[in-house]
N, C-alpha and C positions, 0 to 999 in steps of 0.2 A: 566414439570410434577413434582409435589411434592410427595415424598414417604410418603404414609399414613399408619400408623400402628394402629391396634386396639388390645387391650388385653382383652380377655374374662376371667374373674377371680372372685374368691370369695373374693379377697383382693385387690381391686383397689387402695388402699392407698399405695401399694408397688411400684406404678409407678408414675413418671418416675424413682424414686430411683436414682441409680448411673448414669443413663442416663441424669439426669438433670445437670451434671457437665462436665467439660473439653470440648473436641471437640464435643461430642454428644449433650451436653447441649447448647453449643453455637449455633450449627446447629438447634436445636429445637427452640431456641429464635429467630433465624434469619429466621425461616420459611422454612428451607431446608427440613424438614420432620415434620410430625405431629403425635401426639399420643393421642388416646382416650381410655377410659376403659369402659367395659360393665360389670355390676354386674350380674353374673349368677343367683344369688338368686332371682333377680327380675322376673324371668321366672318360678318360682315355682308356683304350682297351689293349694297348700293346705294352711291352715291358719298358719302352722308352717314354711312355706317357705322352705320345704325340698328339697334338691338337690341330696340326696343319699339314698341308701337302702342297705340291707344286700345282700351278694353275693348269687346268685343262686347256689344251690348245697352245700351250707354251707361254712364255713371258717371264718377266722378272718377279721376284718376291714369292711369298707363300700365301695360301688361302686357308682360312679356318674351316675345318671339316663340319659338314652338316650333321653327321651322325653323332659326333662328340657334343656339339652345341645343343642339339635336340635333347640328348640325354640329360644335360645340365639343366635346360629349361624345363623339361618334364619333371625333374626332381623338385622344382619350385612350385610348379602348377600355374594355372592361368586364371585364377579367381580374381586377379587384378591385372591391369594392363601390363603386357610384356613389351618393352621397347628395346630396340637395338640402335645404338648410336652409330650413325653412318653418314658420311657426306652425301650419299645417294638418297637419304631419307627426306621426308617431308619437313620443311622448315618449322622449327618450334616457334609458336606464337604465345603471347600472353593469354589469349583466350584458351588455348590448349592447356597451358600451365594451370589456369584456374579450374578447368575440368578435372585435371589430375589431382590437384590439391583438395578438391571437394570429394574425392573418392576414397577408397580403402587403402590406397597406396600404389606402389609401382615397383615392377621388377625391371632392371636395366641390364641388358647384355652389352658388354664392352668389347668392341672389336680391336683387332691388332692386325699387323701385316698388311696384305692387300685387301682385306675385308672378309666377308662371309660367302660361303657357298650359297648361291641364290636359291637352291632347293629348300633351304631352311625356311624361307618366307612362304614357299608354296606348301610346305608340310605342317607348319605351325602358325598359330595366330599371333604373329609378332609384327609390331609396327616399327618401321625404320624411321628414325628421327634425326634431323641435322640441326646443329646450333649455328650454322653459318657456312658461307661459301669459302671454306678454307680447309686444309687437311692437318690433323693432329697426328702425333705418333701413336695414339691409342684412344679408345673410347672412354677411358677413366676420367680424364679431365672434362670431357663433354658431359658425362654422367654427373659429375660434381656440380656443374653449372645447372643442369636440369633439376637436380635435387634441391639446390639452393633456391632456385626460382619457386619451387613448390613449397618448401618448408617455411619460407618467410611469410606465406599466406595462411598458414595454419593458425587456428584460434590460439591467442595467447603468446605467439612467438614474437610478433612485432610490437606487442603492447597495445596501443590504441588501434582498434579495428579499422579506423578510417585512414591510417597512415599510408596505405597504398592506393587510395581512391583516385588521386590526381597525378599519379606517376605516368611516365611515358608508356604509351601503348594501351592504357586502360580505356581511353576514349577513342582510340584509333589515331591519336596524335602524339607527338613528342611532348614531354613536359615543358612547361614555361620556364624561363631562366630564374634561378634562385640567387638571393643576396642575403648577407647578414652583416653585422657590425665588423669593423668600424664603418660609419656612414661614408667617410672619404678614405680612399686608399690610392696612393700614387697619383693623385689628381682626379681619380675616377670616383664618382658618387653613386650611391644607390638612387635609382630613378625616383623622382619626386612623388609619383603616384603611389609608390609603395610606402611612402612616409606620410601620406595624406590622412590616413585613418578612415578614408571613405571606402567601405567594403565593396560597394557596387562598382566604383571606378577600378578598384584593384582587381576584382573578378573579371571585368571587361578587358583590362590590360593583359591579364594573364591569358585569357582566351585568345586575344589577338596575337600575343607573342607565340603561343603554342601553335597557332595556325600558320603564322609566318615562318617560324623555324622549321616546321614540318615541310612546308612548300620548298624552302631553301635547301634543307639538309637531306630530306627523305621524300623526294617527289613520288616515289612508288607508294609510300604510305598515304600521301595526300590524294593521289589518284584513287586509291581504294576507298578513302574516307569520303570523297566528294563525287567520284565518278568523272572528274574533270582532269584532263591530261595537262601536265605542266610542260610547256614547250620552250619557255624562255628562262634564262637565269634570273633569279629574284634575290633582292637584298632584303635584309630584315626590316630596314627603314624605321628604326626607333624614332628618328627625328620626325617622322610623318605621323606619329601618334597624336590623335586629336585630343587635346586636353579637355574639350567640352564633352567628351564621351561620358 
């Protein structure tokens, strides 16, 4: 089964964009996934090809019309998840990315202006998704992020299937710190435990660092992971690492 992606957008020329390069681009050329675009404006019904109108109740900006968007989405169909990129959507997680990557593909509706007429979500099976608590000028960049997160998990795209197993969020934690040569750089050395060759000690160190960095940098993740609320600032405490572990 090939992962099929469709982007519904006012700017189809933005795709594949960065997804045409590196691992995702190679996977696209090798047919491990496909990408098509749908021009939303093609479904407008007036001579001006209008896709938006003023907000009901007044206010600044313009709102994308439900009738035009629904016609565009209907043309694609709903045999795979239809997502709408919106800061009002449910936050995207690695678990949801894995679900999507394991499926037949995804269709992504890219918003613009002040967003979507809310009736679109009442009338069609569309899932609103957010990639973070900030606002972009359009949903295309968010769609590229979501697609990259999915495509890299497809069989054969990353190479070794285990490449993503210990990354951030896979176990509910941030990934442990990484190091490489040279052993010493500007007076800073790779931690001795990583040079010891003792795989059990290395695994234990990595686990401790993942836990400590998650508590320090993402207390929200740590609370979800453990059910324990973080109330005080914490330092990584590399110096407290027990060499007898």
